[in-house]
N, C-alpha and C positions, 0 to 999 in steps of 0.2 A: 722388205717384204713382210717379215714377221711383225714389225712395228705397225704396219698398215692393217694386218690381220687382227692384231690386238686392239687397235683403235676401233675397228669395225665391230669386234666382239663386245667391246665396252659400250659402244653406241647402241648395239642390239639389246644389251642388258638394261641400259637406261630407258630405252623405249618400252621394254616390257614392264619395268617399274612404274613408268608413267601410265601405262595401260591398266595395270592393277590398281593404281591410285584412282584413276578415272572410274573404274568399276566400283570401288568403294563408295564414291560420291553418287554414282548411278544407282547403286543398291539403296543407299539411304534415301534418295528421292522416292523410290518405289515403296520403301518401308514407311516413310512418313505419309505417303499417299494412302497406303493401306490403313494406317492408324487414324487418319482423318476420316476415311470412309466408315470405319468401325464406330467412331465416336461422333459421326456426323449428325445424329439426332439431338445432341446436346446443343443448346442455344449458343453458348460461347464459341463452340467449334464452328457451327454453321455461320455465325456472324463474322468471325475473324478469318475463317478459311473458306469452307463451302459445306453444303449439305451432302447427303448421300446420293443425290441424283446427278452429281457432277464429279468426275475424277479430278482430284486436286493436282495442280502443278505449281511448283515454286515460281516466284517472280522471274528468276533468270531463265527457267525452262519455258515459261510463257512467252517471254520476249524473244527467245530463239525460235519458237514456233511461229510467232507473228512475223519475224524477219524472213524465215524460209517461205512461209505462205505468201507474203507480200511480194517477194522478189521472184519467186518461181511461178506464181500464178496471179500475176498482177491484175488480170482482167476478170478474175472470178469473184464470187461473193465472199465476204469476210468469213462466213461459216465454212465454205469449202476450203478457203485458205487455211483456216485453223485445223480442220480435219486432216487434210493431206499433209500440212506442215508438221502436225503432231506425229503422224505415222512415219514421215521421213526422218524426223529427229530421233525417234525410237529405233529406226532402222540403222541410222548412223551409229548410235550408241552401242547397239548390239553387235554391229560389224567390228567396232573397236575391241569389244570384249572377246569376240570370237577370234580375231586376229591375235590378241594377246595370249589366249589359251593355246592357239596353234604355235605361237612363238615359244611358249613355255614347253610345249611338247617336243619342239625341235631340240631344246636343251636337255630335257628330261623325259624321254619317251617311255613313261611308266604308266601302269594301268589306271591309277587315279586320275591323272591328267587326261588320259584317253576318255574316261567316263565323262569328265567335265566337257570335253570337246564334243562328245555325242549330244549331251544335254543342251549345250549352247547352240550347237548346229541345228537341233530341232527347233529351238527358240527362234533362231535366225530365220528358218523357213517360215515360221508363223508370221514374223514381221514382214518378210517379203510378200506373203499372201495378203496381209492386211494393207500394206502400202499399195500394191498393184490394184487391188479391188477398190480401194478408196479413190485412187487416181482414175481408174477406167470406168467404174460404174457409180461412183459417189457413195459407196457404202463399204465399211470395213468388214471383211468376211474372213473368219478364221475360227480356230477352236475357242479363243478367248471372247468371241462374240456369238458363239453357237452358230457360226456361219451366217451371221446377220439376223438371227431370229431370237436372240436372248431377250431383247426388250419386249417383243410381242408376246413371248411365252411367260416371262417372269415379271415384267414391269421395269421401269427405268432404274429404280434403286438396286434391285437384285442384279440387273444386267451390268450396272457399273461395278457393283461389288464383285461379281464373277470375274470381270476383266481385270480389275485392280488386284484381286487375290491371285489370279492366274500368273500375271507378270511379276508380282512380288515373289511368288514361289519359284518361278523359272529363273529369276535373277539370283535368288538365294542358293538354289541347289548346286550349281557348279562351284561356288566359291570355297566351300570346305574341302572339296576334292583337290583343288589347286593349292590351297594353303597347307593342307596336310602333306601333300607331295613335296612342296617346297621345303617345309620344315624337316621332313625325312631326309631330303637330299643335303640340306645344310648340316644336319646332325651327322650324316655319314661322312661328309667332307671334313667336318671338325674332328671326327674320330680318326680319319685317315691322316690328318695333319699331326695329331697327337702321336699316332703310331710311328710316323716318320721322324718325329722329334721327341724321343723319350725324355730328353733332358728337360723339356718344358714341363712335362707331366710331373717329373720328380720335383721340380722347383715349386709347382703349384701345390704339391702334397707336402712341401716342407722337408723333403728328403735330401 
């Protein structure tokens, strides 16, 4: 019984590690997207990546969007497939991150992780709204699109920049809370181990 519980706990920790690793890649996707938008007026950037009027997606992300759109909405136009496919992919990615933070909170129910859970929970609500509106009315509506009016108010480049910046920041904010909380817990666990094994400390100090 104890062995099965230990194996379950180890599997849980491994899944959390994979979730955190996934979020690092997810964050860098958004970070690179943000950098491409900021530098999008430079010819080299616009030629090799895209200009400021289009949110950049890496080739793997683009292929996943196409796959989701083509398989889930085979009878729709390519533009609708890409739009809804992109929203679904973002929804999946943020669901993974939210579940990971919730798992960390189960292990370490501390204030910092709770803050991260609140932030990513709000971000997840935004993606649910974006996905549902894209699917139901063919237009992504949320804070990151000014409820569908960003382009008409600001123009295409500023609208893209607002959405790219919004999701870059929302992916960035929870990560330091989680990482600092984990480092604090690991440091406390290490200190507890040293206190329970004073001989190790004396050996490390050369005593």
